[in-house]
Structures are given as structure tokens and as C-alpha cells.
C-alpha positions, 0 to 999 in steps of 0.5 A: 500500500502506498501511503502519504504522511504529513507531520512525519518528522514528529514523534508519532510520524517517525514511529509510523513511517518506520512501521509501514510497509510499502512505498511512503511519501512525506510532506514537510515544510523543510523536505531536505531536513525531513529526508535527513531524518527519514532517508527512506520515503520520497519527500516533498515540500508543503507549507500546511496551507496550499494544496499538497503537490500533485506528484506526492499524491500519485498512486497514494491509497492511504493518507495519514494526516498528523501535521499540526502545531504543538499544543503543549509547548509555549504559552497560549498567546493570541498568535499561538492559538491562531497557529494551533487552529490554522495548522489543524483546521486550515491544514486539514482543509487543504488536504481534503481540497488536494484529494478533491482535485484528483480524478475520483479513480485516483483518490486515496481509499482512506484518510486517517486524520489525527485529532485529540481527546481535547475534543471532550474538554475537562469532564471529571469522573465521567466515562467518555467514549466516542459517543460522548458529546464535545465540551465548550472551549478553545481546544474542543472547538478546534478539535470539532472544526478539525474533524469536520474538515476531515469528514468532508472527504467522505463526500469524495468517496474516501473513508475517514477515520479520526483518531482522538489521541491522548497523551503519547508515551515515547522514549524519543519525545513528547510528554514522557521525554519532558517528565523523565529528567525531573522524575530521575532527579526525584523532583517530580510529583503530582500536578494540582490535586492529582485526581484528574484522569490522564488518558494515555497510550504507548507510542507503539499502540497508537502507531498500530491503531493508525495502521489498523484504521487504514486497513479495517474498512469497517472503521469510520469516524472518531476512534479514541486512541488511548489505553483501556487503562486510564489513570489519574495523575496521582496514579501516574506519578506513583507508577513513574516513581516505582518504574524508575525507583525514585521518590516523587514527593513534590507537588505543583499546585494548580495556582502555580501551574496557572501562573507559570503556564497561563491558559495552557494549564487548563490542558495539564489539569484537565480530567478526561477519563476516556476509553477506547470503545470503538478500537476494542469493538473493532478487534484492536489488541493493545500491546501495552494495555496497562501503565505498568506494561508501558512504563516497564517498556519505556522507563523502568530502571533495572533491579540492582543485582545482589553481590554473591559472597 
């Protein structure tokens, strides 16, 4: 299967490209740098606003659309908020517009578009599945507009799947890479009350779910890309401390986080008890279903060996 990936140089994109079989095309703002990082695929330039290069879509059967401004980096200034929205909403519109420009017989069979659990907003202990309604606020509204743009490809005869991705745990980047130094120094701890639910997923499972969504013709619409074992922030903190064999006594009060991060603190403190109902119903099997499994693979410190007299 010939595939095209936007956002291929990100943590998920790199792992996805390594997993895919068959020829792969990537599009990037800096195709030369992308080729250095990912030397295998063909690379084309794309600014996230204009149509995709026609040559990039030639013979493509599946499009994986992952490109987007990072949400959890930097304060949410007006400029940052505009970039978050533009990169996801306008970028997805450009992808669908590019598909629409192709003759019907040359269009890809499936568009698998990244979305986010931000769709649900902060909902306390409420169990959230794909059938749950969206919340109000900046991120939920961006996610709704983002998914609406992707859905437009259904009218072109293209099957559309939107993966609502949780916190991705990976060695190579993302949230875990940012947290590890503090945990290793014993300076980490819960955030706010620690009672907020964290919908997480191992990077290998989110990549496998992208491939599953592309291959499983029965899947359409939103699919929660999260582990079936959501945990609270306090549970996550304890799990990290056990895995690294380090203390985690410190705590970051909500007021301090809001002072340091501004509006972005709402993301850190959001409570989202999200379950992967549609992924499980479709037969998807998680390689790392529990947090203990994931952390054992990603960060666990070796057990000290005992000297033998």
C-alpha cells in the first residue's frame, strides 16, 4: 500500500513511517531536513496551507494526516492559538481540497486524520467514549472544526477515520521525554490535586492503531486512541516513581501551574476519563494495555543485582 504522511518528522510520524510497509511519501515544510531524518521515503515540500503537490499524491492509497502546531509547548498567546487552529483546521482543509482535485479513480481509499481527546474538554470522573458529546472552549472547538474538515472527504468517496489521541508515551519525545529528567532527579510529583484522569497511550499502540484504522474497512469516524487503562495523575506519578525507583514527593499546586503556564495549564489539569470503545469493538489488541506494562517497556530502571559472597 502506497501511503502519504503529513507531520512525519514528529514523534508519532517517525514511528509510523518505520512501521509502514510499501512505498511511503512524506510532505514537510523543510523536505531536505525531513529526508535527512527519514531517508527512506520520497519527500515533498508543503507549507500546511497550499494544496499538496500533485506528484506526492500519485498512486497513494492511504493518507495519514498528523501535521499540527504542538499544543503543549509555549504559552497560549493569541499568535500561538492562531497557529494551533490554522495548522489543524486550515491544514486539514488543504489536504481534503487536494484529494478533491484528483480524478475520482485516483483518490486515496482512506484518510486517517489525527485529532485529540481535547475534543471532550475537562469532565471530571465522567466516562467518555466516542459517543460522548464535545465540550466548550478553545481546544474542544478546534477539535470539532478539525474533524469537520476531515469528514468532508467522505463526500469524495474516501473513508475517513479520526483518531482522538491522548498523551503519547515514547522514549524519543513528547510528554514522557519532558517528564523524565525531573522524575530521575526525584523532583517530580502530582500536578494540582492529582485526581484528574490522564488518557495515555504507548507510542507503539497509537502507531498500530493508525495502521489498523487504515486497513479495517469497517472503521469510520472518531476512534479514541487511548489505553483501556486510564489513570489519575496521582496514579501516574506513583507508577513513574516505582518504575524509576525514585521518590516523587513534590507537588505543583494548580495556582502555580496557572501562573507559570497561563491558559495552557487548563490542558495539564484537565480530567478526561476516556476509553477506547470503538478500537476494542473493532478487534484492536493493545500491546501495552496497562500503565505498568508501558512504563516497564519505556522507563523502568533495572533491579540492582545482589553481590554473591
